[in-house]
N, C-alpha and C positions, 0 to 999 in steps of 0.2 A: 369197250371204249372205242369209239370211231371218230375220225377227223370231222371237223365241222367249220363252217364259216362264222359261227356264232361265238363271240368272246366268252360266253359262259362255259363252253366246253374246255377252253384253255384254263379257265379258273378251276374247273372240276379236276382236270389233269394235275394241276399244280397241287391242289389239296390232297389228291390221292398220293402223289409223290412224297408229301410231307406227313402222311398219316403214320403214326408210330406202329412198329411191328410189320405192317404190310407194305409200307412205303419203301422208297429207295434209300438205302443206307447213306449214300453220299449226300443226297438232298437234305436228309434229316440232320446231318452234321453241320449244315451251313447256318450262318447268321448274317446280319446286315454287313458287318465288316468284311467277312470272307467273300461275299458276293459282289461287293462294291467294285473290285478290280475287273470282274467280268462285265459289269455294267458299262464301265468306261471302255473296255475293249470292244464291246459290241457297238457302241456309238462310233468308234473309229472305223469299224468294219462297214458301217452304213456310209460314212464319208468316203471310204475307199471305193465302194461300189458306185457312188455318184461320180467320183473323179474318173473312174474307168468307163462311165456311161453304160454300165451293165445293169439294165432294169430288171432282168430275171434275178440276178444276184441281189439287187436292191430289195426285191420282194422278200427274199429269204432273210436278209440281214435285218430288215425292219421287223420281221417276225421274231428273230432272236432278241432284238432290243425290247420288243413288247413283252417277251417272256421274262425279261429282267424286271420290268415293272410289276408284272403279276407275281413274281417270286417275292419281291420286297413287300407287296401288299399282303400276300399270304402270311408271311412271317409276322407282319404287324397285326393281322387279324388274330393270329394265335395268341398274341399278347393283349388282345382286346383294346388295341390302340386305334386302328382304323381298318377298313376293308377296301377292296378294289373299287367298289361303288363310291366310296367316299373320295377316292382319288379323282374319279371321273367327275363327280359333282363339284369338287373344288376347282378343277381346271375349267369346267364349263362356266361356273360362276365368274371366274377370273376373266375369261375371254369375253363374256357378255359385258362385264363391267368396263373392261378396257377398250371396248369398241362401241361407245355410246352413239357414234355417228352411223352405225349400222343397225344396232338392235334397240334403239330408243329414238323417240321423236326429238329429244333435246340434242342440239348440235348435229342434227340430221344432215345438214348441208356443209359439214366440216370439210375444208379443203385438204387435199392429200398432204400438202406441205406442213399442216398443223397436226397431222395424225400422231407423229412421234412425240410432239410436245404434250398432247393429251395423254398418250401412253405413259410417258415418263412421270407426269403429274399423278396419275392414278396409281402407278407403281409405288410412288413415294407415299401416297395415302395408305396403301395396303401395308407397306413396311411399318409405318407409324402405328397402324392398328395392331399388327402382330407384336410389336414392341410393347404396346400398352397391355396386351394380354399376358405377357410374361410375368412371373413372380418377381417382386422387387429385388430379390437376392441375385437373380439372373441378369439384371440390367447392367450393362457395362459402366464402369466408373468414369470412363473417358469416351466422349463422342468424337471419333476420328473421321477426318475427311475420307479416309480409305476404308471405312467400316463396311461400305456397301459393295466392295469388290469381293465376290464370292470366293471362298477358299478352295472349293472343290474343282475349280477349273484346271485344265492342263497348265503346267508351269509357264510355258511360253505365252499362252493367252492371258494368264493372270498378270504376268509381268507387263504386258501391253496395257491392260486395264489400269493397273496401279500407276503407270506412267501417265496415262491419259488423264486420270483423276487428279494427279498432282499438278499437271500442266494447267488445269483450270484456274489455279491460283498463282500462275506465273512461275512455278517451280519447274523450269524446263530450259533447255538450250534453244537458241533462236536459229542456229545454223547447224546443218548435218555435219559439217567439218569439225565443229566443236565436239560432237559425239565421237567422230573418228579419232580425234586426239585422245579422248577418254579411253577408247578401245586400245590404243597403243599404250596408254598408261597402265591399263589393267594387264596387258600382255607382259609388260616389263615386270609387274608385281608377281606374275606367275613365274617368270624366270628367276626372280629373286627367291621365291619360295622353293623352287626346284633346287637352287644352290644350297638352301638350308635343309633340304630333304625332309620338309615338314608336310606330311600327307594331309593333315587337317587344313593347314593353311593353303596348300595347293588346291584342295577341293573348294574352299571358300573363295579363293581368287578366281578359280575357273567359273564359279557361279556369278561372280561380279562381271567377268568378261561376257558371259552369255547374256546377262541383264543389259549390258551396254550394247551388245549386238541387236537385241530386241529394240532398244531405244533408237538405234540407227534405222532399223527397218520401219519403225513408226514415223520417223522424220522424212523418209523417202517414200511414204505411202505404200509400203510392202507388207503383206501379211506374213509374219515370221513362220507361222505354222505351215502355210501354203508354200513358202519359199523353201523350207526345210524338206517338205514332202517332195518337191520338185528335184531338189538336190539328191535326196535318197534314190529317186527313180533314175537320175542320171548316173549315180554311182553304180547302181545295179546293171545298167546298160553297158557301161564301160568295163565293169568286172566280167560281165558275160563275154565281152569281146576278147578279153585275156584268155578266158576258158576255151572259147572256140578256136582262137589262134593256136593255143598249145595243143588242143585236141587234133587240129589239122596236121600238127607235127608228130602226132602219135605220142604226146607227152601229157603228164598230169601237172596240176599246180604244185604238188609236192616235189616234183622233179625239176622245177624251174627255180632259178635263183631270184632274189629280190631285184637285182639289177635287170634281169630279163623281164620280169613282170612289170617293172617300172617303165621300161622301154615300150612294152606293149600298151601300157596305160597311156603314155604320151601319144602313141599311134592312134589309140581309141579316141583321144580328145580331138584329133583331126578328122577321123573317119565318122564319128558319131556326133 
């Protein structure tokens, strides 16, 4: 087996890894549910490479993400559900259908300002067609405004989408300061839960606080996912400052007190 630029080679490799007896024991043990976390992780690795502007790493991470698609398709093929080619055909059909201004004479002169409108209309048509193909017993008993918000998204992103959808019917605050008041209210409720030492209630109230924070981000036009990534990076830089400062003193983190580390953290806030 040799490397290749042809996608068929990757499909062959995945099939070999999943072949009973001669394949890889780990790969053979996997199923859709166990592989799903890796799929999400690889998508985040792609975003990380883009954020760092590392195109060499992006090439590698896109390959890792593509492997996830091939892995899922191979498992589906083993169940006679669909194969990788079916995945490709489905997405090519979808892209052609959603871009009539590019791939068909109809609406060929569509203005860019109307492209999203057409995209959303065609997506709604496709969703209705998928719903019509489902057996009657699988049809939801209640059609919710929020039904279209995909459950598989990262929690922060899904919270944003749920709030955006609810806002379309006026279920929203008109002032970011009102959201800030809600954040203070949720923080007070966490404190009350802490006083009661109720772990489940503390977790629930913490979730409410995070949901309110996402709402604030939405109202001030900030992407909560991007904002948190930036804060993560800032935390890493400042913590590294503490480590370097202690190392310069010939000391380790374990040898420093919390007060000393806190003082260095405050110094890092000024220096970095």
